C-alpha positions as CSV (number, residue, x, y, z in Angstrom):
1,M,16.6,-24.3,0.6
2,S,18.5,-24.0,3.8
3,T,17.1,-23.0,7.2
4,Q,18.9,-19.7,6.5
5,L,15.6,-18.5,5.1
6,A,14.3,-18.2,8.7
7,D,16.5,-15.1,8.9
8,P,14.1,-12.1,8.7
9,A,16.4,-10.3,6.2
10,V,16.4,-13.3,3.9
11,V,12.6,-13.6,4.1
12,R,12.3,-9.9,3.4
13,D,14.5,-10.2,0.3
14,A,12.6,-13.2,-1.0
15,L,9.2,-11.4,-0.6
16,Q,10.7,-8.2,-2.2
17,S,11.8,-10.3,-5.2
18,L,8.3,-11.5,-5.6
19,A,6.9,-8.0,-5.1
20,T,9.1,-6.7,-7.9
21,A,8.0,-9.6,-10.2
22,L,4.3,-8.8,-9.5
23,E,4.7,-5.0,-9.9
24,V,6.2,-5.5,-13.4
25,R,2.9,-7.3,-14.2
26,G,0.9,-4.4,-13.0
27,F,0.0,-5.5,-9.5
28,A,0.5,-3.4,-6.3
29,A,2.6,-5.3,-3.8
30,R,3.7,-4.1,-0.3
31,L,5.6,-5.8,2.5
32,R,3.6,-5.8,5.7
33,S,3.8,-7.1,9.2
34,G,1.7,-6.6,12.3
35,E,1.4,-7.4,16.0
36,R,-0.3,-10.7,15.2
37,S,1.2,-11.5,11.9
38,S,4.7,-12.2,10.5
39,L,6.2,-10.4,7.6
40,H,4.1,-11.1,4.4
41,L,3.4,-9.6,1.0
42,F,0.1,-7.8,0.5
43,V,-0.8,-8.0,-3.2
44,M,-3.6,-6.1,-4.9
45,N,-4.9,-6.0,-8.5
46,P,-5.4,-2.2,-9.1
47,E,-7.8,-2.9,-11.9
48,A,-10.0,-4.8,-9.5
49,P,-9.1,-3.6,-6.0
50,V,-11.3,-6.3,-4.3
51,L,-8.8,-8.9,-5.7
52,T,-6.2,-9.0,-2.9
53,E,-4.1,-11.6,-1.3
54,H,-1.5,-12.0,1.5
55,I,1.5,-14.1,0.6
56,M,3.7,-15.7,3.2
57,I,6.8,-17.8,3.3
58,A,7.1,-21.0,5.3
59,P,8.7,-24.5,4.9
60,D,6.6,-27.3,3.5
61,A,6.5,-30.8,4.9
62,E,9.9,-31.7,3.4
63,G,11.5,-28.5,4.8
64,E,11.6,-26.7,1.4
65,W,10.9,-23.0,1.8
66,S,7.9,-21.8,-0.3
67,F,5.5,-19.0,-0.9
68,W,2.1,-19.8,0.4
69,F,-1.5,-18.5,0.1
70,P,-3.1,-18.1,3.5
71,W,-5.7,-20.9,3.1
72,P,-2.9,-22.7,3.1
73,E,-1.9,-23.7,-0.3
74,R,1.7,-23.7,-1.5
75,I,2.3,-21.4,-4.4
76,A,5.9,-22.3,-5.4
77,L,9.4,-22.6,-4.0
78,V,11.0,-19.3,-3.0
79,T,13.7,-20.2,-5.6
80,N,11.1,-20.0,-8.4
81,V,9.8,-16.4,-8.3
82,T,8.5,-16.5,-11.8
83,E,6.3,-19.6,-11.1
84,A,5.0,-17.9,-7.9
85,A,4.2,-14.7,-9.8
86,D,2.4,-16.7,-12.5
87,R,0.2,-18.5,-10.0
88,I,-0.6,-15.3,-8.1
89,E,-1.5,-13.5,-11.3
90,R,-3.9,-16.2,-12.2
91,V,-5.6,-16.0,-8.8
92,L,-5.9,-12.2,-8.8
93,A,-6.7,-11.7,-12.5
94,E,-9.9,-9.9,-13.4
95,V,-12.0,-11.3,-16.2
96,D,-10.3,-10.9,-19.6
97,R,-6.8,-10.4,-18.2
């Protein structure tokens, strides 16, 4: 993906697309930013509220823009929202989901 993703509006749109995909699956997802953090997606499993995660967007070593967990582990390319939602769902799933 191009460096255009560094545009805050494009980052917001990519995170919002992921939020929508996760909300359809029953997760709560909200865009957040703070004084010490860039725009990211806060995701919570309402069935198990201790299961939360902050999802960010950044380029990988090859310059491909991706969704990332904070530990840091790449989730999926921003062009593959379904794959990203699948991985996040597996990480935040309660037992028997």
